[in-house]
FIDODREN-198059 format. One record per residue (C-alpha): x, y, z; residue number from 1; residue in one letter; chain. Coordinates in nm, 3 decimals, decimal comma. Layout:
<node><x>X</x><y>Y</y><z>Z</z><nr>NUM</nr><rest>A</rest><kette>A</kette></node>
...
This chain:
<node><x>-0,394</x><y>-1,017</y><z>0,006</z><nr>1</nr><rest>X</rest><kette>A</kette></node>
<node><x>-0,607</x><y>-1,296</y><z>0,149</z><nr>2</nr><rest>X</rest><kette>A</kette></node>
<node><x>-0,627</x><y>-1,397</y><z>0,512</z><nr>3</nr><rest>X</rest><kette>A</kette></node>
<node><x>-0,782</x><y>-1,666</y><z>0,724</z><nr>4</nr><rest>X</rest><kette>A</kette></node>
<node><x>-0,830</x><y>-1,694</y><z>1,097</z><nr>5</nr><rest>X</rest><kette>A</kette></node>
<node><x>-0,681</x><y>-2,018</y><z>1,227</z><nr>6</nr><rest>X</rest><kette>A</kette></node>
<node><x>-0,862</x><y>-2,178</y><z>1,519</z><nr>7</nr><rest>X</rest><kette>A</kette></node>
<node><x>-0,726</x><y>-2,452</y><z>1,742</z><nr>8</nr><rest>X</rest><kette>A</kette></node>
<node><x>-1,028</x><y>-2,618</y><z>1,899</z><nr>9</nr><rest>X</rest><kette>A</kette></node>
<node><x>-1,247</x><y>-2,316</y><z>1,979</z><nr>10</nr><rest>X</rest><kette>A</kette></node>
<node><x>-0,963</x><y>-2,066</y><z>2,033</z><nr>11</nr><rest>X</rest><kette>A</kette></node>
<node><x>-0,829</x><y>-1,819</y><z>1,780</z><nr>12</nr><rest>X</rest><kette>A</kette></node>
<node><x>-0,470</x><y>-1,940</y><z>1,738</z><nr>13</nr><rest>X</rest><kette>A</kette></node>
<node><x>-0,355</x><y>-1,698</y><z>1,470</z><nr>14</nr><rest>X</rest><kette>A</kette></node>
<node><x>-0,389</x><y>-1,568</y><z>1,117</z><nr>15</nr><rest>X</rest><kette>A</kette></node>
<node><x>-0,256</x><y>-1,707</y><z>0,790</z><nr>16</nr><rest>X</rest><kette>A</kette></node>
<node><x>-0,194</x><y>-1,453</y><z>0,515</z><nr>17</nr><rest>X</rest><kette>A</kette></node>
<node><x>-0,117</x><y>-1,482</y><z>0,146</z><nr>18</nr><rest>X</rest><kette>A</kette></node>
<node><x>0,064</x><y>-1,158</y><z>0,063</z><nr>19</nr><rest>X</rest><kette>A</kette></node>
<node><x>0,040</x><y>-0,971</y><z>-0,266</z><nr>20</nr><rest>X</rest><kette>A</kette></node>
<node><x>0,394</x><y>-1,097</y><z>-0,337</z><nr>21</nr><rest>X</rest><kette>A</kette></node>
<node><x>0,276</x><y>-1,459</y><z>-0,315</z><nr>22</nr><rest>X</rest><kette>A</kette></node>
<node><x>0,438</x><y>-1,532</y><z>0,022</z><nr>23</nr><rest>X</rest><kette>A</kette></node>
<node><x>0,260</x><y>-1,702</y><z>0,309</z><nr>24</nr><rest>X</rest><kette>A</kette></node>
<node><x>0,279</x><y>-1,577</y><z>0,665</z><nr>25</nr><rest>X</rest><kette>A</kette></node>
<node><x>0,141</x><y>-1,743</y><z>0,976</z><nr>26</nr><rest>X</rest><kette>A</kette></node>
<node><x>0,133</x><y>-1,536</y><z>1,294</z><nr>27</nr><rest>X</rest><kette>A</kette></node>
<node><x>0,013</x><y>-1,674</y><z>1,624</z><nr>28</nr><rest>X</rest><kette>A</kette></node>
<node><x>-0,232</x><y>-1,445</y><z>1,803</z><nr>29</nr><rest>X</rest><kette>A</kette></node>
<node><x>-0,065</x><y>-1,257</y><z>2,092</z><nr>30</nr><rest>X</rest><kette>A</kette></node>
<node><x>-0,333</x><y>-1,362</y><z>2,339</z><nr>31</nr><rest>X</rest><kette>A</kette></node>
<node><x>-0,302</x><y>-1,723</y><z>2,226</z><nr>32</nr><rest>X</rest><kette>A</kette></node>
<node><x>0,074</x><y>-1,712</y><z>2,284</z><nr>33</nr><rest>X</rest><kette>A</kette></node>
<node><x>0,016</x><y>-1,588</y><z>2,638</z><nr>34</nr><rest>X</rest><kette>A</kette></node>
<node><x>-0,269</x><y>-1,825</y><z>2,726</z><nr>35</nr><rest>X</rest><kette>A</kette></node>
<node><x>-0,159</x><y>-2,140</y><z>2,537</z><nr>36</nr><rest>X</rest><kette>A</kette></node>
<node><x>0,222</x><y>-2,145</y><z>2,510</z><nr>37</nr><rest>X</rest><kette>A</kette></node>
<node><x>0,228</x><y>-2,523</y><z>2,460</z><nr>38</nr><rest>X</rest><kette>A</kette></node>
<node><x>-0,080</x><y>-2,569</y><z>2,237</z><nr>39</nr><rest>X</rest><kette>A</kette></node>
<node><x>0,087</x><y>-2,547</y><z>1,895</z><nr>40</nr><rest>X</rest><kette>A</kette></node>
<node><x>-0,115</x><y>-2,627</y><z>1,584</z><nr>41</nr><rest>X</rest><kette>A</kette></node>
<node><x>0,164</x><y>-2,849</y><z>1,449</z><nr>42</nr><rest>X</rest><kette>A</kette></node>
<node><x>0,505</x><y>-2,969</y><z>1,572</z><nr>43</nr><rest>X</rest><kette>A</kette></node>
<node><x>0,673</x><y>-2,781</y><z>1,287</z><nr>44</nr><rest>X</rest><kette>A</kette></node>
<node><x>0,525</x><y>-2,448</y><z>1,402</z><nr>45</nr><rest>X</rest><kette>A</kette></node>
<node><x>0,567</x><y>-2,420</y><z>1,780</z><nr>46</nr><rest>X</rest><kette>A</kette></node>
<node><x>0,397</x><y>-2,127</y><z>1,955</z><nr>47</nr><rest>X</rest><kette>A</kette></node>
<node><x>0,605</x><y>-1,810</y><z>1,930</z><nr>48</nr><rest>X</rest><kette>A</kette></node>
<node><x>0,564</x><y>-1,436</y><z>1,886</z><nr>49</nr><rest>X</rest><kette>A</kette></node>
<node><x>0,759</x><y>-1,414</y><z>1,559</z><nr>50</nr><rest>X</rest><kette>A</kette></node>
<node><x>0,573</x><y>-1,492</y><z>1,235</z><nr>51</nr><rest>X</rest><kette>A</kette></node>
<node><x>0,646</x><y>-1,792</y><z>1,015</z><nr>52</nr><rest>X</rest><kette>A</kette></node>
<node><x>0,709</x><y>-1,705</y><z>0,649</z><nr>53</nr><rest>X</rest><kette>A</kette></node>
<node><x>0,730</x><y>-1,932</y><z>0,342</z><nr>54</nr><rest>X</rest><kette>A</kette></node>
<node><x>0,728</x><y>-1,897</y><z>-0,036</z><nr>55</nr><rest>X</rest><kette>A</kette></node>
<node><x>0,473</x><y>-2,182</y><z>-0,058</z><nr>56</nr><rest>X</rest><kette>A</kette></node>
<node><x>0,174</x><y>-2,269</y><z>0,155</z><nr>57</nr><rest>X</rest><kette>A</kette></node>
<node><x>0,297</x><y>-2,434</y><z>0,476</z><nr>58</nr><rest>X</rest><kette>A</kette></node>
<node><x>0,287</x><y>-2,815</y><z>0,452</z><nr>59</nr><rest>X</rest><kette>A</kette></node>
<node><x>0,057</x><y>-2,838</y><z>0,754</z><nr>60</nr><rest>X</rest><kette>A</kette></node>
<node><x>-0,206</x><y>-2,619</y><z>0,584</z><nr>61</nr><rest>X</rest><kette>A</kette></node>
<node><x>-0,159</x><y>-2,805</y><z>0,254</z><nr>62</nr><rest>X</rest><kette>A</kette></node>
<node><x>-0,252</x><y>-3,119</y><z>0,444</z><nr>63</nr><rest>X</rest><kette>A</kette></node>
<node><x>-0,589</x><y>-2,972</y><z>0,541</z><nr>64</nr><rest>X</rest><kette>A</kette></node>
<node><x>-0,694</x><y>-2,925</y><z>0,177</z><nr>65</nr><rest>X</rest><kette>A</kette></node>
<node><x>-0,895</x><y>-3,215</y><z>0,030</z><nr>66</nr><rest>X</rest><kette>A</kette></node>
<node><x>-0,740</x><y>-3,447</y><z>-0,228</z><nr>67</nr><rest>X</rest><kette>A</kette></node>
<node><x>-0,860</x><y>-3,669</y><z>-0,511</z><nr>68</nr><rest>X</rest><kette>A</kette></node>
<node><x>-1,231</x><y>-3,683</y><z>-0,591</z><nr>69</nr><rest>X</rest><kette>A</kette></node>
<node><x>-1,316</x><y>-3,455</y><z>-0,297</z><nr>70</nr><rest>X</rest><kette>A</kette></node>
<node><x>-1,080</x><y>-3,189</y><z>-0,433</z><nr>71</nr><rest>X</rest><kette>A</kette></node>
<node><x>-1,249</x><y>-3,225</y><z>-0,773</z><nr>72</nr><rest>X</rest><kette>A</kette></node>
<node><x>-1,590</x><y>-3,165</y><z>-0,617</z><nr>73</nr><rest>X</rest><kette>A</kette></node>
<node><x>-1,470</x><y>-2,866</y><z>-0,413</z><nr>74</nr><rest>X</rest><kette>A</kette></node>
<node><x>-1,290</x><y>-2,712</y><z>-0,710</z><nr>75</nr><rest>X</rest><kette>A</kette></node>
<node><x>-1,594</x><y>-2,750</y><z>-0,937</z><nr>76</nr><rest>X</rest><kette>A</kette></node>
<node><x>-1,856</x><y>-2,636</y><z>-0,683</z><nr>77</nr><rest>X</rest><kette>A</kette></node>
<node><x>-1,668</x><y>-2,325</y><z>-0,572</z><nr>78</nr><rest>X</rest><kette>A</kette></node>
<node><x>-1,506</x><y>-2,267</y><z>-0,912</z><nr>79</nr><rest>X</rest><kette>A</kette></node>
<node><x>-1,159</x><y>-2,254</y><z>-0,756</z><nr>80</nr><rest>X</rest><kette>A</kette></node>
<node><x>-0,854</x><y>-2,356</y><z>-0,955</z><nr>81</nr><rest>X</rest><kette>A</kette></node>
<node><x>-0,686</x><y>-2,660</y><z>-0,799</z><nr>82</nr><rest>X</rest><kette>A</kette></node>
<node><x>-0,359</x><y>-2,464</y><z>-0,795</z><nr>83</nr><rest>X</rest><kette>A</kette></node>
<node><x>-0,516</x><y>-2,184</y><z>-0,587</z><nr>84</nr><rest>X</rest><kette>A</kette></node>
<node><x>-0,411</x><y>-2,338</y><z>-0,258</z><nr>85</nr><rest>X</rest><kette>A</kette></node>
<node><x>-0,507</x><y>-2,039</y><z>-0,041</z><nr>86</nr><rest>X</rest><kette>A</kette></node>
<node><x>-0,848</x><y>-2,019</y><z>-0,207</z><nr>87</nr><rest>X</rest><kette>A</kette></node>
<node><x>-0,906</x><y>-2,389</y><z>-0,142</z><nr>88</nr><rest>X</rest><kette>A</kette></node>
<node><x>-0,784</x><y>-2,357</y><z>0,218</z><nr>89</nr><rest>X</rest><kette>A</kette></node>
<node><x>-1,027</x><y>-2,072</y><z>0,285</z><nr>90</nr><rest>X</rest><kette>A</kette></node>
<node><x>-1,319</x><y>-2,245</y><z>0,111</z><nr>91</nr><rest>X</rest><kette>A</kette></node>
<node><x>-1,273</x><y>-2,604</y><z>0,229</z><nr>92</nr><rest>X</rest><kette>A</kette></node>
<node><x>-1,118</x><y>-2,588</y><z>0,573</z><nr>93</nr><rest>X</rest><kette>A</kette></node>
<node><x>-1,376</x><y>-2,403</y><z>0,781</z><nr>94</nr><rest>X</rest><kette>A</kette></node>
<node><x>-1,498</x><y>-2,725</y><z>0,943</z><nr>95</nr><rest>X</rest><kette>A</kette></node>
<node><x>-1,213</x><y>-2,976</y><z>0,921</z><nr>96</nr><rest>X</rest><kette>A</kette></node>
<node><x>-1,182</x><y>-3,311</y><z>1,088</z><nr>97</nr><rest>X</rest><kette>A</kette></node>
<node><x>-0,949</x><y>-3,253</y><z>1,381</z><nr>98</nr><rest>X</rest><kette>A</kette></node>
<node><x>-0,870</x><y>-2,959</y><z>1,603</z><nr>99</nr><rest>X</rest><kette>A</kette></node>
<node><x>-0,773</x><y>-2,695</y><z>1,344</z><nr>100</nr><rest>X</rest><kette>A</kette></node>
<node><x>-1,005</x><y>-2,492</y><z>1,123</z><nr>101</nr><rest>X</rest><kette>A</kette></node>
<node><x>-0,948</x><y>-2,192</y><z>0,897</z><nr>102</nr><rest>X</rest><kette>A</kette></node>
<node><x>-1,216</x><y>-1,929</y><z>0,846</z><nr>103</nr><rest>X</rest><kette>A</kette></node>
<node><x>-1,183</x><y>-1,649</y><z>0,591</z><nr>104</nr><rest>X</rest><kette>A</kette></node>
<node><x>-1,138</x><y>-1,301</y><z>0,733</z><nr>105</nr><rest>X</rest><kette>A</kette></node>
<node><x>-1,433</x><y>-1,072</y><z>0,667</z><nr>106</nr><rest>X</rest><kette>A</kette></node>
<node><x>-1,259</x><y>-0,890</y><z>0,382</z><nr>107</nr><rest>X</rest><kette>A</kette></node>
<node><x>-1,231</x><y>-1,223</y><z>0,193</z><nr>108</nr><rest>X</rest><kette>A</kette></node>
<node><x>-1,603</x><y>-1,293</y><z>0,187</z><nr>109</nr><rest>X</rest><kette>A</kette></node>
């Protein structure tokens, strides 16, 4: 199981998890839900207490992963298979352009 902390601006917004079954779960942080009920990370995932679950990586997070020649460089430098979407998300999206970043949880380092 791999996890990443999802930050919106400087605030911890939630955690994204790739389960051992290959599912993806995004759960907003309880404190974030209380303090920022209208500051969703994407229109398709409004702030709520219930987790979001998908069989594939959520499209919003897919969009954070580099493409083209930049994906080639990232894949080669970190030796991550281009199909390992969670691995690429955790490696490449710690300092994204925009308000959202994803940092690996300590157990993933």
